[in-house]
Structure formats: structure tokens, C-alpha cells
C-alpha positions as CSV (number, residue, x, y, z in Angstrom):
1,X,-10.6,1.3,-153.2
2,X,-12.5,0.3,-156.5
3,X,-14.4,-2.9,-156.1
4,X,-14.4,-5.2,-159.0
5,X,-17.8,-5.9,-158.7
6,X,-19.0,-2.4,-159.2
7,X,-20.4,-0.8,-162.5
8,X,-18.2,-1.5,-165.5
9,X,-17.8,0.5,-168.5
10,X,-17.4,-1.3,-171.7
11,X,-19.2,-1.5,-175.2
12,X,-21.2,-4.2,-173.9
13,X,-22.9,-1.6,-171.5
14,X,-23.3,1.1,-174.0
15,X,-23.7,-0.2,-177.4
16,X,-27.5,-0.1,-176.9
17,X,-27.5,3.7,-176.9
18,X,-28.7,5.2,-180.0
19,X,-27.4,8.8,-180.1
20,X,-24.5,11.0,-178.8
21,X,-26.7,12.5,-176.2
22,X,-27.5,9.4,-174.5
23,X,-24.2,8.4,-174.8
24,X,-22.6,11.3,-173.2
25,X,-25.1,11.3,-170.3
26,X,-24.3,7.7,-169.7
27,X,-20.5,8.3,-169.7
28,X,-21.1,11.6,-167.7
29,X,-22.6,9.6,-164.9
30,X,-20.0,6.6,-165.0
31,X,-17.3,9.4,-164.6
32,X,-19.1,10.8,-161.6
33,X,-19.3,7.3,-160.1
34,X,-15.8,6.8,-160.8
35,X,-14.7,10.0,-159.1
36,X,-15.5,8.8,-155.8
37,X,-12.7,6.2,-156.2
38,X,-8.9,7.2,-156.0
39,X,-6.3,5.3,-157.9
40,X,-4.1,5.7,-154.9
41,X,-6.5,3.2,-153.1
42,X,-6.0,0.6,-155.8
43,X,-8.7,-1.5,-157.3
44,X,-10.2,-4.3,-155.6
45,X,-11.8,-7.5,-157.0
46,X,-13.3,-10.2,-155.2
47,X,-14.6,-13.8,-155.8
48,X,-18.5,-14.4,-155.6
49,X,-18.4,-15.3,-151.8
50,X,-16.4,-12.1,-151.1
51,X,-14.0,-14.5,-149.1
52,X,-11.0,-13.8,-151.2
53,X,-9.9,-10.4,-152.6
54,X,-7.2,-9.0,-154.6
55,X,-6.0,-5.4,-154.8
56,X,-4.0,-4.1,-157.8
57,X,-2.4,-0.6,-158.6
58,X,-3.0,1.4,-161.7
59,X,-0.4,-0.7,-163.5
60,X,-2.3,-4.0,-162.7
61,X,0.5,-5.0,-160.2
62,X,-0.7,-7.0,-157.1
63,X,-0.5,-4.9,-154.0
64,X,-2.5,-7.1,-151.3
65,X,-4.1,-10.3,-151.3
66,X,-7.0,-10.8,-148.4
67,X,-8.3,-14.2,-147.4
68,X,-11.2,-14.1,-144.8
69,X,-11.1,-16.3,-141.9
70,X,-14.3,-18.0,-142.8
71,X,-12.9,-18.9,-146.3
72,X,-13.3,-22.8,-145.6
73,X,-16.9,-22.4,-145.3
74,X,-17.2,-19.7,-147.9
75,X,-14.9,-21.0,-150.6
76,X,-13.7,-24.4,-149.5
77,X,-10.3,-26.0,-150.0
78,X,-10.8,-27.6,-153.5
79,X,-12.1,-24.2,-154.9
80,X,-9.7,-21.7,-153.1
81,X,-7.3,-21.5,-156.4
82,X,-10.4,-20.6,-158.5
83,X,-11.7,-18.0,-156.1
84,X,-8.2,-16.6,-156.1
85,X,-8.2,-16.4,-159.9
86,X,-11.7,-14.7,-160.1
87,X,-10.5,-12.1,-157.5
88,X,-7.7,-11.3,-159.5
89,X,-9.5,-11.1,-162.6
90,X,-12.0,-8.8,-161.1
91,X,-9.2,-6.5,-159.9
92,X,-7.4,-6.3,-163.2
93,X,-10.8,-5.6,-164.7
94,X,-11.5,-2.6,-162.6
95,X,-8.0,-1.4,-163.2
96,X,-8.6,-1.6,-166.8
97,X,-11.9,0.2,-166.5
98,X,-10.4,3.0,-164.8
99,X,-7.9,3.5,-167.5
100,X,-10.6,3.7,-170.0
101,X,-12.5,6.3,-167.8
102,X,-9.2,8.4,-167.6
103,X,-9.0,8.6,-171.2
104,X,-12.5,9.6,-171.6
105,X,-12.2,12.4,-169.0
106,X,-9.3,13.7,-171.1
107,X,-11.0,13.5,-174.2
108,X,-14.1,15.1,-172.8
109,X,-12.6,18.5,-172.8
110,X,-10.2,18.4,-175.9
111,X,-8.0,21.7,-176.3
112,X,-9.3,24.0,-178.7
113,X,-7.2,24.3,-181.8
114,X,-5.7,27.7,-182.5
115,X,-7.9,28.6,-185.5
116,X,-11.1,27.8,-183.8
117,X,-13.0,29.1,-180.8
118,X,-15.4,26.9,-178.7
119,X,-18.4,29.1,-179.8
120,X,-17.6,28.4,-183.8
121,X,-18.8,24.9,-183.8
122,X,-20.2,23.1,-181.0
123,X,-21.5,20.2,-183.2
124,X,-18.0,19.4,-184.4
125,X,-16.8,19.5,-180.9
126,X,-19.5,17.1,-179.8
127,X,-18.7,14.8,-182.9
128,X,-14.9,14.7,-182.0
129,X,-15.8,13.9,-178.3
130,X,-18.0,11.1,-179.5
131,X,-15.4,9.5,-181.8
132,X,-12.9,9.8,-179.2
133,X,-15.3,8.1,-176.8
134,X,-15.8,5.1,-179.0
135,X,-12.2,4.9,-179.9
136,X,-11.4,4.5,-176.1
137,X,-14.3,2.1,-175.6
138,X,-13.3,0.0,-178.6
139,X,-9.6,0.1,-177.2
140,X,-10.7,-1.4,-173.9
141,X,-12.8,-4.4,-175.6
142,X,-9.8,-5.1,-177.6
143,X,-7.6,-5.5,-174.6
144,X,-10.2,-7.6,-172.8
145,X,-10.4,-9.6,-175.8
146,X,-6.6,-10.1,-176.0
147,X,-6.7,-11.4,-172.2
148,X,-9.4,-13.8,-173.3
149,X,-7.7,-14.9,-176.6
150,X,-4.6,-16.0,-174.7
151,X,-6.4,-18.6,-172.8
152,X,-6.6,-20.8,-176.0
153,X,-2.9,-20.5,-176.6
154,X,-0.4,-23.2,-175.7
155,X,0.8,-22.9,-172.1
156,X,4.2,-21.5,-171.9
157,X,5.0,-21.9,-168.3
158,X,4.0,-22.1,-164.5
159,X,4.9,-20.6,-161.4
160,X,4.6,-21.8,-158.0
161,X,4.2,-20.1,-154.7
162,X,6.9,-20.6,-152.0
163,X,5.4,-23.5,-150.5
164,X,3.9,-25.0,-153.3
165,X,0.2,-24.3,-152.3
166,X,-0.7,-22.5,-155.6
167,X,0.7,-22.6,-159.2
168,X,-0.1,-19.8,-161.7
169,X,-0.8,-20.9,-165.5
170,X,0.7,-18.3,-167.7
171,X,0.1,-17.9,-171.4
172,X,1.5,-15.0,-173.5
173,X,2.3,-12.9,-170.6
174,X,-1.2,-13.3,-168.8
175,X,-2.2,-15.4,-166.0
176,X,-4.8,-17.8,-167.6
177,X,-5.6,-20.1,-164.5
178,X,-4.7,-20.9,-160.8
179,X,-4.5,-24.4,-159.6
180,X,-3.4,-25.6,-156.0
181,X,-2.1,-28.6,-154.1
182,X,-5.5,-29.4,-151.9
183,X,-3.5,-31.0,-149.2
184,X,-1.2,-28.0,-148.7
185,X,-4.1,-25.7,-148.9
186,X,-6.1,-27.5,-146.3
187,X,-3.2,-27.6,-144.0
188,X,-2.9,-23.6,-144.4
189,X,-4.5,-21.0,-142.4
190,X,-5.8,-17.5,-143.7
191,X,-2.5,-15.6,-143.1
192,X,-0.7,-18.4,-145.0
193,X,-2.7,-18.5,-147.9
194,X,-2.4,-14.8,-148.1
195,X,1.2,-15.0,-148.2
196,X,1.5,-17.7,-150.7
197,X,-1.0,-16.0,-153.0
198,X,0.7,-12.5,-152.8
199,X,4.1,-14.0,-153.1
200,X,3.4,-16.0,-156.5
201,X,1.4,-12.9,-158.0
202,X,4.1,-10.4,-157.0
203,X,6.6,-12.8,-158.5
204,X,4.7,-12.8,-161.8
205,X,4.6,-9.2,-161.8
206,X,8.1,-8.8,-161.5
207,X,8.9,-11.5,-163.9
208,X,6.6,-9.5,-166.4
209,X,8.4,-6.3,-165.6
210,X,11.9,-8.0,-166.5
211,X,10.5,-9.2,-169.7
212,X,9.2,-5.9,-170.6
213,X,12.6,-4.3,-169.7
214,X,14.5,-6.6,-171.8
215,X,11.9,-6.2,-175.0
216,X,12.7,-2.4,-174.7
217,X,16.3,-2.7,-174.6
218,X,17.9,-2.6,-177.9
219,X,19.4,-5.8,-178.8
220,X,17.5,-7.3,-175.6
């Protein structure tokens, strides 16, 4: 299970490197660290207190929400929606990181063209790998920027949990905030909050899947 608070791969963490050798060494170390985690375990993100955690799969769909028994003292009723949002963002970020790492791993040993052997031009191979690495990292930053930018767009819709404890604010197909009914949250226990949070997050995932299917169908 990938902890969203672990090492992150992004241009922000790599752009200080001045040459291809240093870049390759940093990426190699990150790949080794990431190799200790399996995508089958999902990607976990937690809020700052660790009281609320969310696990998503490789497609960033919510699998599990965990709320600690001491959430009231760790997070508190008023801050619970924010803690859930922070945990969700951390999990999605971890999944995005792994997607970028997978691309880097595939680009690290590109197939040799038929007219060229590995021994012919190692400098050229290194140059190709370096360009592919930066392309992948730039793609990750573009995706993260896209998620950040939708937060300034007009609110398109809201989605509420089964008993109204939590409400998602959705813009341009992304969750940009989570609010809550403090009275209902105060009366809920950890198990009830887990159910409420997982239900509304899974409902969002399902709605997005349906939307993508419709957009992919001719005339849809």
C-alpha cells in the first residue's frame, strides 16, 4: 500500500538536478523505492493527523475509507470533511506518481531500433531516455496543474452522502472540496463516517465512469 505522505516524483523535486547523470541516479532511486509497493495493494493517503485515510486503485477509484476511533480528538467534528478531502487528495497524488513511475520504468530501457545496436551509440540512448523522462515528468505536472486549475472554475454540481453527513463539491469532473453537516457528523461514529465517506466517493467514481462512457460513444 502506497502511503501518500511518502516520496513524491515531480518536476519540483527534480528540477534542481543539473545533468543527466544526476537525473538518472535520482530517478533510479525513486524507482527502487517504488518497487517496494504493489499496485494491487492500492494507494493510500492520509490527513495530517493520520486519523482519516483513503485508498484508491491505479485508476484513482476509491476502494476504502478508514476513520480511526480517536478521530474526534485527532481531527474534530468541524474539520472532518477537510481531513477527508486531504486524505483523498494524497491518495490520488500517490496514484498519479505511480503512473509516472511506470512510464519512466518503461522508457528506461526502450527497444533498440532494427538498424541500431546498443553498442552503436550509448550517448544517443541516454539522450532519448533523458528526453522521455522529462516528458513524463512534465506530463505529471500538467495533470496536477489541471486538477488545481479546476478549483477556480464555477461549481458544476454537488453530491451528498446517503445520510447527508458529507457533500462533495465537483468541478470539471474533479472533487474540489468536501463539506459536512456538523450536527450529523457529531452524532456519527467512526463506522458510520466510513460508510458515508466511501458511499459518496464511490458514487462520484461511478458518475464519472458513466460520463466518460457517454463521451466515448458516438452521438453520446
